[in-house]
C-alpha positions as CSV (number, residue, x, y, z in Angstrom):
1,M,0.0,0.0,0.0
2,A,1.2,3.4,-1.0
3,K,0.9,6.3,1.3
4,S,-1.3,9.2,0.3
5,S,0.6,12.1,-1.1
6,K,-1.6,14.6,0.8
7,K,-0.2,15.8,4.0
8,R,-2.4,16.1,7.0
9,T,-2.4,19.3,9.0
10,A,-2.6,19.0,12.7
11,A,-5.6,20.5,14.5
12,P,-4.8,23.5,16.6
13,A,-4.0,22.5,20.2
14,H,-6.5,25.0,21.6
15,P,-9.4,26.1,19.5
16,R,-10.1,29.9,19.6
17,R,-12.3,30.9,22.4
18,K,-14.7,33.8,22.5
19,Q,-13.2,36.7,24.4
20,A,-14.8,37.4,27.7
21,T,-16.6,40.6,28.1
22,P,-15.3,42.9,30.9
23,K,-16.9,42.3,34.2
24,N,-17.2,46.0,35.0
25,S,-18.9,46.9,31.7
26,S,-22.4,47.2,33.2
27,K,-23.7,48.3,36.6
28,K,-25.0,45.4,38.8
29,P,-28.3,45.9,40.4
30,T,-28.1,46.1,44.2
31,G,-31.6,45.1,45.1
32,P,-33.6,42.0,44.3
33,Q,-33.9,41.2,40.6
34,P,-37.3,42.0,39.0
35,G,-39.3,38.9,38.6
36,R,-37.5,37.2,41.5
37,A,-39.4,36.3,44.7
38,S,-38.4,37.8,48.0
39,T,-34.9,36.6,48.9
40,K,-33.3,35.9,52.2
41,Q,-31.0,38.9,51.8
42,S,-33.9,41.2,51.1
43,T,-35.7,39.9,54.1
44,A,-32.7,40.5,56.3
45,I,-32.1,44.0,55.0
46,E,-35.8,44.8,55.6
47,M,-35.4,43.6,59.2
48,L,-32.2,45.8,59.6
49,R,-34.1,48.9,58.2
50,S,-36.8,48.6,60.8
51,T,-36.7,51.2,63.6
52,G,-35.8,48.7,66.3
53,G,-33.3,46.8,64.1
54,A,-32.7,43.1,64.4
55,T,-30.8,40.8,66.7
56,L,-28.5,38.1,65.5
57,E,-30.9,35.4,66.7
58,A,-33.8,37.1,64.8
59,L,-31.8,37.2,61.6
60,M,-30.8,33.6,62.0
61,K,-34.4,32.5,62.5
62,A,-35.7,34.6,59.6
63,T,-33.1,33.4,57.1
64,G,-32.2,30.0,58.3
65,W,-28.5,30.9,58.3
66,Q,-26.0,30.0,61.0
67,Q,-24.5,32.6,63.2
68,H,-21.2,32.9,61.3
69,S,-23.2,33.3,58.0
70,V,-25.2,36.2,59.4
71,R,-22.1,37.9,60.6
72,G,-20.5,37.4,57.2
73,F,-23.6,38.8,55.5
74,L,-23.5,41.9,57.7
75,A,-19.8,42.6,57.1
76,G,-19.5,41.5,53.5
77,V,-22.8,42.4,51.9
78,V,-24.3,45.1,54.0
79,R,-21.2,47.0,54.8
80,K,-18.8,46.3,52.0
81,R,-20.9,45.6,48.9
82,L,-24.0,47.7,49.6
83,R,-22.1,50.3,51.6
84,L,-25.0,50.7,54.0
85,P,-24.2,52.3,57.4
86,L,-24.7,49.6,59.9
87,D,-25.1,50.5,63.6
88,S,-24.5,47.9,66.3
89,T,-25.8,48.6,69.9
90,V,-26.4,46.5,73.0
91,I,-30.0,46.8,74.2
92,E,-31.0,44.9,77.3
93,G,-28.1,42.6,77.0
94,Q,-28.6,41.7,73.4
95,R,-26.7,43.2,70.5
96,T,-29.0,44.8,67.9
97,Y,-28.0,45.6,64.4
98,R,-29.7,48.4,62.4
99,V,-29.1,50.2,59.1
100,T,-29.0,53.9,60.2
101,G,-29.5,55.5,56.8
102,D,-30.1,54.5,53.2
103,E,-27.4,56.8,51.8
104,R,-24.8,54.9,50.0
105,L,-21.2,56.2,49.7
106,R,-19.8,56.4,46.2
107,P,-16.2,55.2,45.9
108,A,-15.1,58.7,44.9
109,E,-16.7,60.2,48.0
110,A,-15.2,57.6,50.3
111,S,-11.7,58.1,49.0
112,A,-12.1,62.0,48.9
113,G,-12.3,62.1,52.7
114,R,-8.9,60.4,53.1
115,T,-5.7,62.5,53.2
116,K,-2.3,61.2,52.2
117,S,0.2,61.3,55.1
């Protein structure tokens, strides 16, 4: 048997992939998505916005989260991502968390208050 005179070309090792779109190209909504039912996060934020605030135990019961998850939500989502001013006070021996205002800081405003030493 004679070999074919046509040479085979090797397939590329990695086929071309679509380029990813930049993650910061559009603004992300901060509240619940339209069409979505009430979420655990929105329930917890509503509790924090009430005049009396909410205790850790009340947030745990309402969301079904464990204690460390509620604390992580308060620090990571409420304070850092949503930039809501969170107040923590002890009332009758129980710590109560409350969102003190609904004004969100913009990154430019937050850094404008800092001075370089």
